[in-house]
KOLVODO-701119 format. One line per field, with one value per residue: residue in three letters; x, y, z of N, C-alpha, C, CB in turn. Coordinates in steps of 0.2 Angstrom, whole numbers. Glycine has a CB too. Example, Ala and Ser with C-alpha at 12.3 -4.5 7.8 and 13.67 -1.06 7.14 Angstrom:
BEGIN
residuo	(ALA/SER) $
nx	(66/64) $
ny	(-28/-11) $
nz	(39/35) $
cax	(62/68) $
cay	(-22/-5) $
caz	(39/36) $
cx	(66/64) $
cy	(-16/0) $
cz	(39/39) $
cbx	(57/70) $
cby	(-22/-3) $
cbz	(45/29) $
END
This chain:
BEGIN
residuo	(MET/THR/THR/VAL/ILE/GLU/PHE/ARG/GLY/VAL/GLU/ARG/THR/TYR/PRO/GLY/PRO/PRO/PRO/VAL/PRO/ALA/LEU/LYS/HIS/CYS/ASP/LEU/VAL/VAL/GLN/ARG/GLY/GLU/TYR/VAL/ALA/ILE/VAL/GLY/PRO/SER/GLY/SER/GLY/LYS/SER/THR/PHE/LEU/ASN/MET/VAL/GLY/LEU/LEU/ASP/ALA/PRO/THR/SER/GLY/SER/TYR/LEU/LEU/ASP/GLY/THR/ASP/THR/THR/ALA/LEU/SER/ASP/ARG/ASP/ARG/THR/SER/LEU/ARG/GLY/ARG/THR/VAL/GLY/PHE/VAL/PHE/GLN/SER/PHE/HIS/LEU/VAL/PRO/HIS/ARG/SER/ALA/LEU/GLU/ASN/VAL/ALA/LEU/ALA/MET/VAL/TYR/ASN/ARG/ARG/VAL/PRO/ARG/VAL/GLN/ARG/ALA/GLN/GLN/ALA/GLU/GLU/ALA/LEU/ALA/LYS/VAL/GLY/LEU/GLY/HIS/ARG/ILE/ASP/ALA/LEU/PRO/THR/THR/LEU/SER/GLY/GLY/GLU/GLN/GLN/ARG/VAL/ALA/ILE/ALA/ARG/ALA/LEU/VAL/ALA/ARG/PRO/GLN/LEU/LEU/LEU/CYS/ASP/GLU/PRO/THR/GLY/ASN/LEU/ASP/THR/ALA/SER/ALA/GLY/LYS/VAL/LEU/ALA/LEU/LEU/ASP/GLY/LEU/HIS/ALA/ASP/GLY/MET/THR/VAL/LEU/VAL/ILE/THR/HIS/ASP/ARG/ASP/VAL/ALA/GLU/ARG/GLY/GLY/ARG/THR/ILE/THR/ILE/ARG/ASP/GLY/SER/LEU/THR/GLU/THR/ALA/ARG/PRO/LEU) $
nx	(-523/-511/-505/-502/-502/-502/-508/-507/-514/-508/-501/-498/-490/-486/-473/-475/-474/-492/-493/-497/-509/-509/-513/-524/-523/-524/-531/-528/-530/-524/-525/-515/-517/-529/-539/-539/-547/-543/-551/-553/-555/-546/-533/-536/-528/-523/-510/-501/-505/-501/-487/-484/-488/-480/-467/-461/-461/-461/-471/-477/-482/-488/-488/-482/-484/-476/-479/-477/-466/-460/-460/-457/-446/-435/-419/-415/-409/-413/-426/-427/-422/-432/-443/-439/-440/-453/-463/-471/-472/-485/-488/-498/-492/-481/-467/-456/-440/-436/-427/-424/-427/-443/-439/-427/-431/-439/-430/-421/-427/-421/-409/-403/-406/-400/-402/-405/-395/-385/-385/-397/-407/-412/-419/-429/-435/-440/-450/-458/-464/-470/-480/-489/-494/-485/-475/-471/-466/-454/-443/-447/-447/-453/-458/-464/-475/-492/-502/-509/-501/-488/-492/-493/-480/-475/-482/-476/-463/-465/-468/-457/-448/-455/-464/-473/-484/-494/-494/-504/-506/-518/-519/-525/-527/-521/-526/-536/-553/-554/-540/-539/-548/-541/-530/-536/-542/-530/-525/-535/-533/-520/-523/-532/-523/-517/-510/-508/-517/-517/-526/-525/-537/-547/-558/-574/-578/-567/-563/-573/-569/-562/-561/-563/-567/-560/-563/-555/-554/-550/-539/-543/-547/-561/-570/-580/-596/-601/-615/-628) $
ny	(574/583/580/591/593/581/574/560/553/563/568/580/582/591/590/588/590/591/581/590/588/594/593/581/565/569/569/574/580/590/596/601/618/621/631/633/636/637/637/642/645/654/645/633/625/630/637/627/618/626/626/613/611/620/615/619/613/596/581/572/559/549/554/566/571/582/589/577/572/563/570/566/558/566/574/589/598/595/596/610/614/609/616/629/629/626/631/646/659/670/682/688/699/709/708/715/722/737/747/743/744/740/732/726/720/710/703/698/686/677/674/663/654/643/640/652/663/676/688/687/690/703/705/695/699/711/707/700/710/718/709/709/721/732/737/750/754/750/755/760/763/752/760/770/765/760/749/739/739/736/722/717/718/708/697/697/694/681/675/675/665/656/646/630/631/643/649/656/666/672/684/696/702/713/724/737/738/741/739/726/720/722/714/701/700/700/687/679/681/675/662/659/659/647/644/635/639/641/647/652/657/666/672/672/678/679/666/662/665/655/639/627/624/621/616/618/612/610/603/595/591/596/594/607/608/617/628/623) $
nz	(222/232/248/261/275/287/301/312/324/333/348/361/376/390/402/419/437/438/423/408/396/380/367/360/353/339/323/306/290/277/261/247/242/249/260/277/292/309/324/340/358/370/378/372/365/354/352/354/344/333/335/333/319/313/315/326/337/343/342/356/355/341/323/312/296/284/269/264/270/284/299/312/312/310/312/323/315/302/303/305/292/284/288/285/271/268/276/278/290/298/310/324/330/321/321/314/310/317/312/300/282/273/262/267/278/273/265/275/279/271/274/280/271/260/247/240/232/238/230/224/233/236/225/225/237/233/223/231/240/230/226/237/236/240/232/230/242/247/252/264/282/296/306/299/292/291/302/294/283/289/292/279/275/283/278/265/269/274/262/254/252/245/250/254/262/270/286/297/312/321/311/309/322/328/320/313/307/293/289/292/284/271/273/274/262/254/258/253/240/238/241/231/221/223/234/249/264/281/294/311/323/334/330/322/311/303/302/293/281/276/267/275/292/307/323/338/355/371/367/357/340/329/315/308/303/288/285/273) $
cax	(-522/-506/-506/-497/-502/-506/-508/-509/-514/-503/-503/-493/-491/-481/-471/-478/-480/-494/-492/-503/-511/-511/-516/-526/-524/-527/-530/-530/-527/-525/-523/-512/-522/-534/-539/-542/-547/-543/-554/-554/-554/-539/-532/-539/-523/-521/-503/-498/-506/-497/-480/-484/-488/-474/-461/-457/-461/-462/-477/-476/-484/-491/-483/-484/-481/-477/-477/-475/-460/-462/-455/-455/-440/-430/-415/-417/-406/-417/-433/-426/-422/-439/-447/-437/-442/-460/-468/-471/-476/-487/-490/-502/-487/-477/-460/-452/-434/-438/-422/-423/-432/-447/-436/-422/-435/-441/-424/-418/-430/-418/-402/-401/-409/-394/-405/-406/-389/-386/-386/-404/-411/-415/-424/-435/-439/-444/-455/-463/-467/-475/-486/-493/-496/-481/-469/-469/-464/-448/-438/-450/-446/-459/-461/-468/-480/-498/-503/-510/-495/-483/-494/-492/-473/-474/-484/-471/-457/-467/-469/-452/-445/-459/-466/-479/-489/-494/-497/-506/-508/-521/-516/-529/-528/-519/-528/-542/-557/-552/-534/-540/-551/-536/-526/-540/-542/-524/-525/-540/-530/-515/-527/-535/-517/-515/-507/-511/-517/-520/-527/-527/-540/-553/-563/-578/-579/-561/-564/-578/-566/-559/-565/-565/-566/-558/-563/-550/-556/-547/-534/-546/-549/-567/-572/-586/-600/-604/-622/-629) $
cay	(580/582/581/595/592/575/572/554/552/567/571/583/582/595/587/591/588/585/582/593/586/600/590/574/561/573/567/580/580/596/595/607/623/622/637/630/640/633/641/640/650/654/639/627/621/633/638/620/616/630/624/607/612/624/612/623/608/589/577/567/553/550/556/572/572/589/589/570/570/561/574/564/555/570/578/596/602/593/599/617/615/608/622/635/629/623/635/653/661/677/682/694/705/709/706/718/725/744/751/741/745/735/727/723/715/704/699/695/680/672/674/656/649/643/640/658/667/683/693/687/691/709/705/691/703/716/704/698/716/719/704/711/728/737/738/757/756/746/759/763/760/750/765/775/761/758/742/735/739/731/715/715/717/702/692/696/690/674/672/677/659/652/640/627/632/649/648/663/666/679/689/703/703/720/728/740/734/742/736/718/718/722/708/695/700/697/680/676/681/670/655/659/658/640/644/632/644/639/653/651/663/666/677/668/681/678/659/660/666/648/633/623/627/615/619/615/614/606/599/590/594/594/598/611/608/623/628/622) $
caz	(226/236/255/264/282/289/308/313/331/336/355/364/383/393/408/426/439/434/416/405/389/376/361/362/348/333/316/302/283/273/254/244/239/254/265/283/298/316/328/347/363/374/382/369/362/347/351/354/337/329/336/329/312/310/317/332/343/341/346/361/352/334/318/308/289/281/262/262/275/291/303/318/312/308/317/323/309/296/304/303/285/281/290/281/264/267/280/279/296/299/317/326/330/315/322/310/313/316/309/293/277/271/258/271/283/269/263/281/280/267/277/282/265/256/241/237/233/241/225/222/239/236/219/227/242/230/220/236/242/225/227/242/235/243/228/231/249/248/256/270/289/299/310/294/289/295/304/289/279/292/291/272/274/286/274/260/272/274/255/249/251/241/254/252/267/274/293/300/319/322/307/310/329/330/315/313/303/286/287/293/277/266/274/273/254/251/259/248/233/238/241/224/216/224/241/255/269/287/299/318/325/338/326/318/304/300/300/288/274/274/264/280/299/312/330/343/361/376/364/352/334/327/309/309/296/285/283/266) $
cx	(-516/-507/-501/-496/-505/-504/-510/-508/-509/-506/-497/-494/-485/-479/-474/-472/-486/-493/-498/-504/-513/-515/-518/-528/-528/-525/-532/-526/-529/-521/-520/-518/-528/-533/-543/-541/-547/-545/-555/-553/-547/-539/-534/-534/-520/-514/-499/-499/-502/-490/-479/-483/-482/-467/-457/-457/-463/-468/-474/-477/-487/-486/-486/-480/-482/-474/-474/-469/-462/-457/-453/-448/-434/-426/-417/-415/-410/-424/-432/-426/-428/-443/-446/-439/-449/-465/-466/-475/-478/-490/-494/-497/-482/-470/-455/-446/-435/-433/-420/-428/-437/-443/-431/-426/-437/-435/-420/-421/-426/-410/-399/-404/-403/-396/-405/-399/-390/-388/-394/-409/-415/-421/-430/-439/-443/-450/-461/-467/-472/-481/-491/-495/-492/-475/-467/-467/-458/-443/-440/-448/-452/-462/-465/-474/-486/-498/-504/-504/-489/-485/-492/-485/-472/-476/-479/-465/-459/-467/-462/-448/-449/-461/-472/-485/-488/-497/-498/-509/-511/-519/-519/-530/-526/-521/-535/-546/-555/-545/-535/-543/-546/-532/-529/-541/-536/-523/-530/-537/-524/-518/-529/-529/-514/-511/-511/-511/-520/-520/-529/-530/-545/-559/-567/-578/-573/-561/-568/-575/-563/-564/-567/-564/-565/-559/-558/-553/-553/-543/-536/-548/-556/-569/-579/-590/-602/-611/-623/-632) $
cy	(578/584/585/594/586/573/565/552/557/569/575/584/586/591/591/591/593/586/585/591/592/598/583/570/564/570/573/579/587/596/602/612/624/628/634/635/636/638/638/645/650/648/633/623/624/634/632/618/620/628/617/607/615/621/615/618/601/586/573/560/554/552/562/572/579/588/582/568/568/565/571/560/559/573/585/600/601/596/607/618/614/614/628/635/627/628/642/655/669/677/688/700/704/707/709/722/733/748/748/742/739/730/723/718/709/700/696/688/674/671/667/651/649/642/646/662/674/688/693/689/697/709/701/695/708/713/702/704/718/715/706/718/734/738/746/759/752/749/762/759/757/756/770/771/760/751/738/734/735/724/713/714/710/696/691/693/683/671/672/670/654/646/637/628/639/648/654/662/672/684/696/705/710/725/731/736/735/738/728/716/717/715/702/695/697/690/676/676/676/663/654/657/651/639/640/637/641/645/651/657/661/669/673/671/680/670/658/662/659/644/628/626/621/619/615/617/608/601/594/594/591/598/601/611/615/622/627/629) $
cz	(231/243/258/271/283/297/309/320/335/343/357/372/386/400/414/431/440/427/413/398/385/370/362/355/342/327/311/295/280/267/252/241/244/258/271/289/304/321/335/352/366/378/379/366/355/346/351/347/332/329/332/322/309/312/322/338/340/345/351/359/345/329/314/301/286/274/261/266/282/296/309/318/310/313/317/317/303/297/303/296/282/282/286/274/263/270/280/285/296/306/318/327/325/315/316/313/312/312/302/289/276/267/262/275/279/267/269/281/276/269/278/276/260/248/237/238/235/236/223/227/238/230/221/232/238/226/225/239/236/225/232/242/238/239/228/238/251/253/263/277/292/303/305/291/294/297/299/284/282/291/284/271/277/282/268/263/272/267/251/248/247/244/251/256/270/280/296/307/320/318/307/317/331/325/316/307/295/284/288/286/272/267/272/265/251/252/255/242/233/238/234/219/218/230/246/261/275/292/305/320/330/335/321/311/300/297/294/281/272/271/269/287/303/319/334/350/366/373/359/346/332/321/310/303/294/283/275/263) $
cbx	(-528/-499/-507/-499/-505/-504/-511/-505/-513/-502/-504/-492/-492/-482/-464/-483/-480/-501/-491/-502/-516/-505/-512/-532/-529/-524/-534/-528/-529/-522/-528/-507/-524/-535/-542/-538/-553/-535/-561/-549/-560/-538/-535/-544/-525/-525/-501/-500/-513/-497/-478/-490/-495/-474/-457/-461/-466/-456/-481/-480/-488/-497/-482/-483/-483/-473/-472/-473/-455/-461/-459/-460/-440/-433/-407/-414/-399/-417/-435/-420/-417/-442/-447/-430/-437/-460/-469/-473/-472/-492/-484/-506/-483/-478/-460/-456/-428/-439/-415/-422/-429/-453/-432/-418/-441/-445/-419/-420/-437/-418/-401/-404/-415/-390/-412/-411/-386/-379/-382/-406/-407/-410/-421/-432/-434/-440/-453/-460/-462/-471/-483/-490/-503/-479/-470/-475/-470/-445/-435/-458/-442/-457/-456/-463/-477/-504/-508/-516/-492/-483/-501/-495/-469/-478/-491/-469/-456/-474/-474/-447/-443/-456/-467/-478/-489/-497/-492/-510/-502/-521/-515/-535/-525/-511/-527/-542/-564/-551/-529/-544/-556/-532/-523/-546/-544/-518/-527/-546/-527/-511/-533/-538/-512/-511/-505/-508/-521/-516/-531/-521/-543/-552/-560/-585/-579/-554/-566/-584/-560/-555/-562/-561/-572/-551/-570/-543/-564/-553/-530/-551/-544/-573/-572/-584/-606/-599/-625/-634) $
cby	(582/585/575/603/598/569/577/548/545/573/565/590/575/602/586/587/584/583/575/601/580/604/591/574/555/580/560/586/574/603/593/605/621/616/643/624/645/631/643/634/649/661/640/629/614/640/642/615/617/638/624/602/616/631/611/629/610/585/573/568/548/555/550/578/566/594/595/570/575/553/581/559/549/576/577/599/600/586/598/620/610/601/623/636/624/616/632/657/660/679/682/692/704/716/698/723/723/747/752/733/748/737/731/728/719/706/704/699/680/674/678/654/652/637/636/663/667/685/691/680/691/715/701/684/706/720/698/695/721/719/697/710/729/735/737/762/755/743/765/763/764/744/769/778/754/760/742/738/746/734/714/720/722/702/694/703/693/673/676/681/656/651/642/619/627/655/643/667/664/680/686/702/698/720/725/748/736/750/738/717/723/728/708/695/707/701/678/680/688/671/655/665/663/638/651/625/650/633/658/649/666/668/683/667/689/679/655/665/671/645/630/616/631/612/619/617/614/602/596/586/593/594/593/618/604/625/634/616) $
cbz	(229/234/259/263/286/285/313/309/333/332/359/361/387/394/408/428/445/436/412/405/389/375/354/367/350/334/314/305/279/277/250/238/233/259/262/284/298/317/326/349/369/378/388/364/361/346/357/359/335/331/343/331/310/313/311/333/348/341/341/368/356/335/313/312/284/285/260/255/274/292/304/321/306/304/315/330/308/295/311/307/282/283/298/281/260/270/287/273/302/293/322/332/337/312/322/305/310/322/313/293/271/267/253/275/286/263/260/287/277/260/283/289/262/258/240/240/226/245/219/220/246/234/213/230/247/225/216/242/243/218/228/249/237/250/221/229/254/242/252/270/293/303/314/289/287/291/310/285/277/299/293/267/278/293/271/258/279/277/251/253/258/234/261/252/272/269/297/295/324/330/300/306/333/330/308/312/304/285/293/299/276/266/281/276/252/255/267/248/232/245/246/221/217/218/243/257/267/290/296/322/319/345/323/321/305/304/306/289/275/280/259/280/301/311/333/342/362/380/369/355/329/332/303/312/297/279/285/265) $
END
């Protein structure tokens, strides 16, 4: 089995005064194809953890291997390149461009991806929207889409570059119960197809969809045992 995420004693301390330790000597291994939920209250270190995993920030100490690459030794440019081809992000707020169609919003994710020629971007964006069940809404503006549909567009945008890891930050936080159920079912389907999914949430019901639950509290990670 291939390791996608490997934390080796990762720590992150924000400078003071006084210094604030946000992550404390974290060890974690996530294998390809796993579905992992990271659960914790506000202020527990979830956002810092997200930034570490998504290469938006670097550890103060320790090392982080993403898909076999030691990221701590990379330049900013190489980290950006690795993030672009390896990680797909889904956020609580959809971050869609309101005056662009669903197709254009998804295609925008490939603007800085040199591996995808411009002539192929629309085709891949259309395929990604079809994968999330929105092939019939490619021309719709975000303002005409429901919250659940907007989140599915955001998921299509995350998938269009065919990443190794789908990193979701409170993906159902702005959705009603019915829409949240559809988004979670979509994540279940992506996982069933072999996608590595990591969901950061404070919602225990969302966390129970994953195969593993990791609790983060005061910057420390603890594996949560599942009932037999």
